[in-house]
Structure formats: C-alpha cells, structure tokens
C-alpha positions as CSV (number, residue, x, y, z in Angstrom):
1,M,-10.8,-13.8,13.3
2,K,-14.3,-14.1,11.9
3,G,-15.0,-11.1,9.6
4,G,-11.3,-10.9,8.7
5,M,-9.9,-7.7,7.4
6,L,-12.9,-5.5,8.0
7,N,-13.0,-6.3,11.7
8,Y,-9.3,-5.8,12.0
9,W,-9.3,-2.4,10.3
10,I,-12.3,-1.3,12.3
11,M,-10.5,-2.1,15.5
12,R,-7.3,-0.6,14.2
13,N,-9.1,2.7,13.5
14,I,-11.0,2.9,16.8
15,S,-7.8,2.0,18.7
16,E,-6.7,5.5,17.8
17,G,-9.8,7.0,19.5
18,P,-13.6,6.6,19.7
19,L,-15.4,7.0,16.4
20,K,-19.0,6.7,15.1
21,G,-19.7,4.2,12.4
22,A,-19.8,6.9,9.7
23,D,-16.5,8.2,10.9
24,I,-15.0,4.8,10.7
25,I,-16.0,4.5,7.1
26,K,-14.6,7.9,6.3
27,E,-11.3,7.1,8.0
28,M,-10.9,3.8,6.2
29,S,-11.6,5.6,2.9
30,R,-9.1,8.3,3.8
31,K,-6.4,5.9,4.9
32,S,-6.7,3.9,1.7
33,N,-6.7,7.1,-0.4
34,G,-10.2,6.3,-1.5
35,R,-9.5,2.8,-2.7
36,W,-11.6,1.1,-0.1
37,R,-14.8,2.6,1.3
38,P,-16.7,-0.2,3.2
39,S,-20.5,0.2,3.1
40,P,-22.6,0.9,6.2
41,G,-24.3,-2.5,5.4
42,S,-21.0,-4.2,6.2
43,V,-19.5,-1.9,8.9
44,Y,-22.5,-1.7,11.3
45,P,-23.2,-5.5,11.4
46,A,-19.4,-6.0,12.0
47,L,-19.5,-3.5,14.9
48,S,-22.6,-5.2,16.4
49,H,-20.9,-8.6,16.1
50,M,-17.7,-7.3,17.7
51,E,-19.7,-5.6,20.5
52,E,-21.4,-8.9,21.2
53,K,-17.9,-10.5,21.4
54,G,-16.7,-7.8,23.8
55,F,-14.1,-6.5,21.3
56,V,-15.6,-3.0,21.1
57,K,-18.0,-0.9,23.1
58,R,-20.4,1.9,22.2
59,D,-20.9,5.0,24.3
60,N,-24.1,7.0,24.7
61,D,-23.1,9.2,21.8
62,G,-22.8,6.2,19.4
63,R,-19.0,6.3,19.3
64,Y,-17.2,3.0,19.3
65,S,-14.0,2.3,21.2
66,I,-11.8,-0.8,21.4
67,T,-11.8,-2.9,24.6
68,E,-8.9,-4.8,26.2
69,E,-10.3,-8.0,24.6
70,G,-10.4,-6.2,21.3
71,R,-6.8,-5.1,21.7
72,N,-5.8,-8.8,22.4
73,E,-7.7,-10.0,19.3
74,M,-6.0,-7.3,17.2
75,K,-2.6,-8.4,18.5
76,K,-3.4,-12.0,17.6
77,Y,-4.1,-10.8,14.0
78,D,-0.9,-8.7,14.0
79,D,1.2,-11.6,15.2
80,M,-0.4,-13.9,12.5
81,V,0.4,-11.4,9.8
82,K,4.0,-11.0,11.0
83,N,4.5,-14.7,10.9
84,L,3.0,-15.0,7.4
85,I,5.0,-12.1,6.0
86,G,8.3,-12.7,7.8
87,T,11.3,-10.4,8.0
88,E,12.6,-11.1,4.6
89,N,9.4,-10.0,3.0
90,V,9.4,-6.8,5.1
91,N,12.9,-6.1,3.8
92,D,11.7,-6.5,0.2
93,I,8.7,-4.2,0.9
94,L,11.1,-1.6,2.4
95,E,13.3,-1.8,-0.6
96,E,10.4,-1.4,-3.0
97,T,9.1,1.5,-0.9
98,T,12.5,3.2,-1.0
99,A,12.6,2.8,-4.8
100,N,9.2,4.3,-5.1
101,L,10.0,7.3,-2.9
102,T,13.2,7.9,-4.9
103,Y,11.2,7.9,-8.1
104,I,8.8,10.4,-6.6
105,I,11.5,12.6,-5.3
106,E,13.3,12.7,-8.7
107,T,10.2,13.0,-10.9
108,F,7.4,15.0,-9.5
109,D,6.7,18.7,-9.0
110,Y,5.9,19.1,-5.3
111,S,4.0,22.3,-5.8
112,R,1.2,20.2,-7.3
113,F,0.8,17.9,-4.2
114,D,-1.9,18.3,-1.6
115,P,0.0,19.7,1.5
116,S,-2.2,17.7,3.9
117,K,-1.2,14.5,2.2
118,I,2.5,15.4,2.2
119,N,2.3,16.2,6.0
120,D,0.4,12.9,6.6
121,M,3.1,11.0,4.7
122,K,5.9,12.9,6.6
123,T,4.3,11.8,9.8
124,K,4.1,8.2,8.7
125,I,7.7,8.2,7.5
126,M,8.9,9.6,10.8
127,V,7.0,6.8,12.7
128,V,8.8,4.2,10.5
129,L,12.2,5.9,11.0
130,E,11.6,5.9,14.8
131,K,10.7,2.2,14.8
132,I,13.8,1.4,12.8
133,K,15.9,3.4,15.2
134,E,14.4,1.6,18.2
135,S,15.1,-1.8,16.6
136,E,18.8,-0.8,16.2
137,D,19.2,0.0,19.9
C-alpha cells in the first residue's frame, strides 16, 4: 500500500465513521496518547491520493468516509500484518500486556487516573476479551 501506515491509520479511523481531516488528526493523536500527531501537510495529500484511488470519499461537509474499495485495501494490509506477526508473536504480546497490566494494578493509585482514559481502556479490554471468547467457541 503506497503511503504505508499513514494511509492505513486514516482508513482505520474513518472506518469508524465519517471525519474531517482535522478530526482524523485529532483521533490519531488521541489514540496514540499524543505520541503521533500527523501534520495536515501529510494527512490532506494522503486523503486526496486515496480519494483518487477510490479508497475514500468526501461528502459536501468535507467529511471523509471509507469506500468498499478502501475496506478491501485495509483488509489486505491487515492480512499482511497478521502473516508477518504470526500467532506466536501475538501470544508474546498478550503475555507482555498481561504483565504490564498486573504491574499497573499492583502499583498505581487509581484515584490519580483520568476517568475517561480508564473507561476507554475498559472498553478496549472488553473487546479483546470478547474476541478471545469468540475464538474459543
């Protein structure tokens, strides 16, 4: 996929619902806890390129949404990453995540945490648990 990770993460964000370019930047920053905030000078050209390719479309209000072609492109990237990482590495990642969560549970004073971040993390953990449950059935 030309444009690599930026295109992928833009499509991943707008697959959750239509967003304006500025909102895409804000979401990417929020989801990375401020570690990655792509510039408008990279996001808008990427959106234009993906619109030309038919991966995204822009409505009259300037919000972008993913097309079926975009979903197919995103799936190709997901499949490629799954093949690169492999199940054994996912198990290692889960073990490391469990160790980190155990450390947090045993060490930190929860009254100092931002409640919205805790709720966001709870939601993400519930999604992972549901996917694990589905894979066991």
